[in-house]
N, C-alpha and C positions, 0 to 999 in steps of 0.2 A: 079591387078596392075603389069604392065610389068617392067622388069628391063633391062635397056640398058647398057651392059657391056662396049660398046665403049664410051658412054657418061661418065660413071664412070671413065674410064681410062683417058679420056681427061681432066676431072675435076681434077684428081689427078696429072696429068703431071706437070702443072705449079708450084705447091707447091714443088714437088720433085726437079724440076729444080732450084727453088729459094734456097732451102736448100743446094743443091749441090754448087750453086754459093757462098752462104755465107760461106760454109765450105772451099771452095777454097780460099776465101779472108783470112780466119783465118789461113789456112795452110801457106799462104805467109808471115804471121807475124812470123812464126817459124824461129829462127835464128840458122843456122848450126854452126857458130863460137861460139855462146853462148852455144850450146850443148856441144862442146868440152871443153870449159872453166869450165862449171858446172860439167861435168864428172870428170875432173881433180881435181877439188876442193873436190867433194864428196869422191873420192878415197883417197886423201890426208887427209881428215878429218876423215874418218871411217876406213881406212886401206884396204889392198888388199883383205880382206875377203869378201868384198861386190861384188867382181868380176868386170867385165867390159862389157859394152853393145856392141852389134854389131853397126857398124857405121850406121847412118841414123835415121830418126825420129821414125820408127817402132821399131827398135832395142832399142832405148832410152826409148820408152814407155814401152816395155816389161820388161826392166830392173827395172823400177820403179813401174810397175803396181800392184804388190802384196803388196806394202806398206812397205816391209821389209827394203829396202835401205833407204827410207825416215825416218822410225822410228829410224834406226841406226844413221842417220844424226842428228836428233833433240836431241837424247840422247847424242851424242858426244859434243854437245854445252852446256851441263849442267855439272858443276863441282861438284854439290852435288847429291841429289837424282835424279835418272833418271825419266823423265816424263812418259816414257812408259816402264813398268816393264817386259812385256812379248811380245817378237817378235817371231812370228812363221810363217814359210813359209807354204802356203796352196794353193792347186789348186782350192779350192771352191771360187766362185765369192763373196759371201757375206762376207767371212773371209778377202779376199783381200781388199774389199771396207771398211770394218770395220777398218782395219789397216791404210788405207789412211785417214779415218776420225780421227783416233787417232793422226796421225801426224798433221792434220790441227788444231785440238784442242790445241795440245801442241805448235804449231807454233804461234797460236793466243795469248796464254799465254806468249810466248817469246817476243811478241811485234808487230807481223805483224797485220796490220789492215784488216778488212774484205774486203775492196776495193782492197787490194793487194793479196787476197787469191783466189786460184783456187777452183773449185768445184770438188767433187769426180769423177763425170762423165767426166770432162775435161781430166783427166788422164786415168781412167779405160776404158772408151769407146773411148778415143782419140779425144774427141770433140774439145778441145782447148789446145794443148800442149804448145802453146805460153804463155798461162796463167800460166801453170806449171813453165815455165822458169822464168816468172816475179816474182812468189812467191819465188822461190829459189834464185833469184838475190837479192830480198829484205831481205831474211834470211841471205845471205852472208854479205850484207851491215850492217845489225844489229850486226852480230857477230864481224865484223871488228871495228865497232863503239864502242861496249862494251869494247873491248880490255881487257877481263878478264882472258886471258890465255888459253881459250878453243879453240880458232880458230887455224886451221892448214892450211898451204898453203901460197901462195903469197898474202899479204894484198892488193897489187895493182890490184888484180882481181876484187875488189869491191870498190865502192866509199863510203866514210864515210858519214853517215847521219848527217844532222845538228842537234846539240843538243840544246834544249831549255835552255836559260840562266835564271835559276830560282834564285831569290834573297832570301837569307836566313836572317831572322830577329831574334834577340834575344828576350827573354821574356820581358826584360826591354824596348826594342824598341817598341814592340807590345803594352805594357801597356801605354807607352807615347803617342802612336798614339790614343789609346782609350780615353785618358784624353783630348787630343786636340779636338776630335770629340764631347766629352761630353760638353766641354766649348762652342763649336760653337752652339750646340743644345740649350744650356742654354741661349745664347744671343738672340735666336729667340723666346723664350717662351713668352716674353712680347709683341710681335708683334700682332696687331689686324687685323682681316680680315673683320672688319665692312665696309660695303659699297662695298666690292669686290664681283664681280659676278663670280660664278664658271663656268668652261667651259661647254657649252651646256645648261646652265640654262638661261631662259629669264629674262631680267631685269624687276623688278616690277615698274610700273608707277602708282603713286597715283593720282587719280582724285578728287580734292577738291570740284568740282562743285556738288551741290545737285542733 
């Protein structure tokens, strides 16, 4: 069986071109202004100890890539026990990705939905840094909305999320509601279903002829 290298290369070409086109579209979603705002917030939130990235998308990715800054960020938003106990800088890929995962787990517990969450490879491999920006914007919005004293920086950097208006009922009100439902059910107990045909059941026709 012969192997045609030219054919193999030709077959591989379109998929590579497509993936590069998709990556190009993703890159266009990356917001340079947002990068500056998020950087300013992270430094205000965590302190100067987290350093500062080089300008541009690659510099921003390298700043966040090992997960340390992100873990410091989520810890700074907790007034009690810190969600991530050990933050350690490492040059090993699996350690860096592990810390990114720890941040994502803590961020989900903080209130970020899975649809607003980036994937580890989006940051570590630079697959979709715009998704990283979206997650951090959502995190900032949640922090501003909570207003629990842990947020640092200008609150106007993020919009407040709409808070669900939950009605609270006392035990007496709940018991009263149960009584009304019980009375309504009681009035229906004497109702007869004789002659009624259930959905999907054929009506029975009696033929009196012998």
